[in-house]
RODOVO-284791 format. One record per residue (C-alpha): x, y, z. Coordinates in pm, 1 decimal, always signed. Example, Ala and Ser with C-alpha at 12.3 -4.5 7.8 and 13.67 -1.06 7.14 Angstrom:
2
x,y,z
+1230.0,-450.0,+780.0 .
+1367.0,-106.0,+714.0 .
This chain:
203
x,y,z
+0.0,+0.0,+0.0 .
+126.2,+347.4,-88.8 .
+217.0,+544.3,+224.3 .
-61.8,+782.2,+320.7 .
-57.7,+1099.2,+529.9 .
-361.6,+1092.1,+760.5 .
-485.1,+1383.7,+971.3 .
-717.8,+1275.0,+1251.8 .
-916.6,+1583.1,+1350.8 .
-1143.3,+1553.7,+1652.4 .
-1353.5,+1741.3,+1902.0 .
-1421.3,+1586.2,+2241.3 .
-1564.0,+1740.9,+2555.0 .
-1535.8,+1449.0,+2797.3 .
-1302.7,+1213.3,+2611.8 .
-1504.0,+969.1,+2402.5 .
-1399.7,+1101.4,+2063.8 .
-1044.5,+1150.2,+2185.0 .
-1037.5,+777.7,+2259.8 .
-1176.4,+695.2,+1914.9 .
-912.9,+921.4,+1762.1 .
-634.4,+752.9,+1959.4 .
-748.9,+407.6,+1845.6 .
-753.7,+534.6,+1488.2 .
-402.2,+675.1,+1522.2 .
-264.7,+347.9,+1659.3 .
-418.7,+147.1,+1375.9 .
-311.6,+392.3,+1106.3 .
+47.9,+391.7,+1228.0 .
+43.7,+10.8,+1245.0 .
-65.9,+18.9,+880.2 .
+233.5,+235.4,+790.2 .
+60.9,+572.6,+761.3 .
+210.8,+902.1,+869.6 .
-36.5,+1044.6,+1120.7 .
-120.8,+1375.8,+1282.4 .
-374.3,+1369.9,+1566.5 .
-509.9,+1718.5,+1631.9 .
-805.8,+1873.4,+1809.7 .
-1016.2,+2167.1,+1699.9 .
-1008.6,+2469.1,+1931.7 .
-1250.1,+2474.9,+2224.9 .
-1506.8,+2755.4,+2204.6 .
-1695.3,+2701.6,+2529.6 .
-1627.1,+2950.3,+2810.1 .
-1413.8,+2836.4,+3103.2 .
-1711.7,+2866.5,+3338.2 .
-1909.5,+2612.5,+3134.4 .
-1616.9,+2370.5,+3124.6 .
-1554.3,+2406.5,+3497.7 .
-1919.8,+2330.6,+3575.3 .
-1880.2,+1976.7,+3436.4 .
-1608.7,+1778.6,+3622.2 .
-1563.6,+1525.7,+3338.8 .
-1531.9,+1803.3,+3081.3 .
-1285.9,+1996.3,+3298.3 .
-1077.6,+1684.2,+3362.1 .
-1052.7,+1597.4,+2992.1 .
-984.4,+1959.6,+2898.0 .
-694.1,+1978.4,+3142.2 .
-551.2,+1638.9,+3045.9 .
-536.0,+1715.0,+2671.8 .
-363.9,+2052.1,+2676.2 .
-63.8,+1894.0,+2506.4 .
-264.9,+1781.2,+2202.4 .
-191.9,+2019.9,+1911.8 .
-476.4,+2229.8,+1775.7 .
-578.4,+2171.5,+1416.2 .
-473.6,+2423.3,+1153.0 .
-516.8,+2465.5,+780.2 .
-171.3,+2315.7,+735.4 .
-300.2,+1981.3,+863.9 .
-552.6,+1973.8,+580.5 .
-310.3,+2070.5,+304.4 .
-54.0,+1821.1,+438.0 .
-292.0,+1526.0,+454.6 .
-398.7,+1284.7,+184.6 .
-686.3,+1171.7,+406.5 .
-887.4,+1326.2,+688.9 .
-1064.5,+1132.4,+962.8 .
-1301.9,+1338.6,+1175.5 .
-1438.8,+1226.4,+1512.8 .
-1703.0,+1429.1,+1694.7 .
-2003.2,+1405.9,+1925.4 .
-2353.5,+1473.5,+1801.1 .
-2501.6,+1812.0,+1885.6 .
-2873.2,+1802.7,+1807.4 .
-2801.3,+1579.6,+1507.4 .
-2522.5,+1786.8,+1354.1 .
-2152.9,+1841.4,+1415.8 .
-2055.4,+2049.6,+1722.1 .
-1995.4,+2422.3,+1681.2 .
-1626.4,+2381.5,+1759.2 .
-1573.8,+2161.8,+1453.3 .
-1812.9,+2368.2,+1242.3 .
-1613.3,+2684.3,+1306.4 .
-1290.9,+2507.5,+1211.7 .
-1442.0,+2384.2,+886.1 .
-1596.3,+2725.2,+812.6 .
-1255.1,+2888.0,+854.4 .
-1110.8,+2681.7,+566.9 .
-1270.9,+2892.2,+294.5 .
-933.3,+2996.5,+161.7 .
-826.8,+2636.3,+109.3 .
-1158.6,+2553.6,-53.6 .
-1136.0,+2853.8,-287.4 .
-786.6,+2752.9,-397.0 .
-891.2,+2392.9,-468.0 .
-671.4,+2254.9,-190.3 .
-951.9,+2041.8,-48.0 .
-1033.2,+1863.1,-374.9 .
-976.8,+1486.1,-369.0 .
-898.9,+1469.8,+1.3 .
-1029.7,+1134.8,+124.1 .
-1262.7,+1189.5,+419.8 .
-1428.9,+964.6,+675.6 .
-1619.0,+1043.9,+996.4 .
-1703.6,+893.1,+1336.9 .
-1949.2,+1011.1,+1601.1 .
-2097.0,+957.1,+1946.6 .
-2412.3,+1037.1,+2143.7 .
-2576.5,+942.7,+2474.0 .
-2839.2,+707.3,+2331.8 .
-2853.9,+464.0,+2037.3 .
-3061.7,+703.0,+1824.9 .
-2908.8,+1026.7,+1947.3 .
-2816.3,+1163.9,+1607.1 .
-2493.2,+980.1,+1529.2 .
-2584.1,+903.4,+1167.8 .
-2720.6,+1252.3,+1102.8 .
-2407.4,+1403.6,+1253.1 .
-2178.1,+1212.5,+1019.1 .
-2400.3,+1297.3,+722.9 .
-2388.5,+1665.6,+818.9 .
-2009.8,+1642.6,+801.8 .
-2023.4,+1471.8,+463.2 .
-2256.6,+1738.9,+323.5 .
-1984.6,+1995.6,+387.3 .
-1718.2,+1766.6,+247.3 .
-1908.9,+1734.7,-80.3 .
-1865.6,+2112.0,-115.4 .
-1493.9,+2060.5,-60.4 .
-1474.8,+1815.9,-350.4 .
-1365.0,+1545.9,-107.2 .
-1393.1,+1172.4,-168.0 .
-1603.4,+1011.9,+105.2 .
-1468.9,+683.3,+242.0 .
-1767.7,+552.9,+436.6 .
-1730.8,+199.4,+571.8 .
-2064.9,+86.3,+429.7 .
-2114.9,-281.6,+508.7 .
-1768.8,-379.6,+393.7 .
-1690.4,-600.6,+695.4 .
-1899.6,-792.3,+954.0 .
-1721.7,-611.7,+1241.3 .
-1944.6,-313.8,+1171.1 .
-2248.2,-496.6,+1304.7 .
-2082.4,-542.8,+1642.3 .
-2058.5,-165.4,+1661.9 .
-2422.7,-102.5,+1573.9 .
-2399.1,-132.7,+1195.3 .
-2373.4,+234.3,+1101.4 .
-2271.9,+237.9,+731.1 .
-2175.8,+607.3,+734.1 .
-1901.8,+577.1,+995.2 .
-1830.2,+422.3,+1332.4 .
-2064.8,+552.2,+1600.5 .
-2093.3,+478.8,+1968.5 .
-2341.9,+525.4,+2250.8 .
-2203.2,+662.2,+2576.5 .
-2378.4,+645.1,+2914.2 .
-2384.8,+931.6,+3162.2 .
-2069.2,+801.4,+3327.1 .
-1877.2,+814.9,+3000.4 .
-1877.4,+439.5,+2935.2 .
-1905.1,+322.2,+2573.9 .
-2198.5,+82.9,+2536.1 .
-2077.6,-84.7,+2216.5 .
-1748.6,-253.6,+2132.8 .
-1640.3,-20.8,+1854.0 .
-1262.0,-47.5,+1848.4 .
-1252.5,-310.8,+1573.8 .
-1496.9,-101.8,+1368.8 .
-1273.1,+203.2,+1411.2 .
-974.3,-2.2,+1299.0 .
-1160.1,-131.1,+993.5 .
-1273.4,+219.7,+902.0 .
-916.1,+345.1,+926.6 .
-786.4,+60.6,+710.5 .
-1053.8,+126.5,+447.7 .
-984.3,+501.2,+448.5 .
-612.1,+443.8,+404.5 .
-673.3,+192.5,+125.6 .
-885.4,+437.2,-72.0 .
-642.6,+722.5,-6.6 .
-346.3,+511.8,-117.8 .
-516.8,+451.1,-451.0 .
-565.9,+825.3,-498.1 .
-205.7,+899.6,-400.8 .
-72.1,+628.2,-629.1 .
-283.0,+757.4,-915.9 .
-135.8,+1104.5,-870.0 .
+226.0,+982.1,-870.4 .
């Protein structure tokens, strides 16, 4: 497989999507990819973060994670986004980051980037699918190539069977209610495979 540069861009308030992103990074590196794991900037005020102990704890523990920039997008062959559902769409933190990439979009720098998405919510029908689709709608405007897992491997059914991207349900204590790690790993492998074909075709 042609070596791929993968940017894993995530937003996480209490840590679920950070964990998904870490699993993705480990698998991508095991597959020989060059990986950047970056978070989008937090927009919530300190008082809101401090009012939620789990949010505050995760916020403090991930200060060393680099913040995503436009350079991560131009550098990458493939982009893997991981984010919680916010009323069925992507969170405002990720939306602002995407909205700020107008210059890249206008220059054509987002065309043919391979993109895949993962999501989480607090109940099985909490908007995970709609959230990933809301991401993909924006990526179509970018001219990106969507690498959804579909039903390309039986491991997806153990994670709830979401064909748009790995999604997970999290209880109020932050515990994941599905075993999604193997689905994350399959999604990463599929994304890298598609990206490697694009990279090879451009060589």
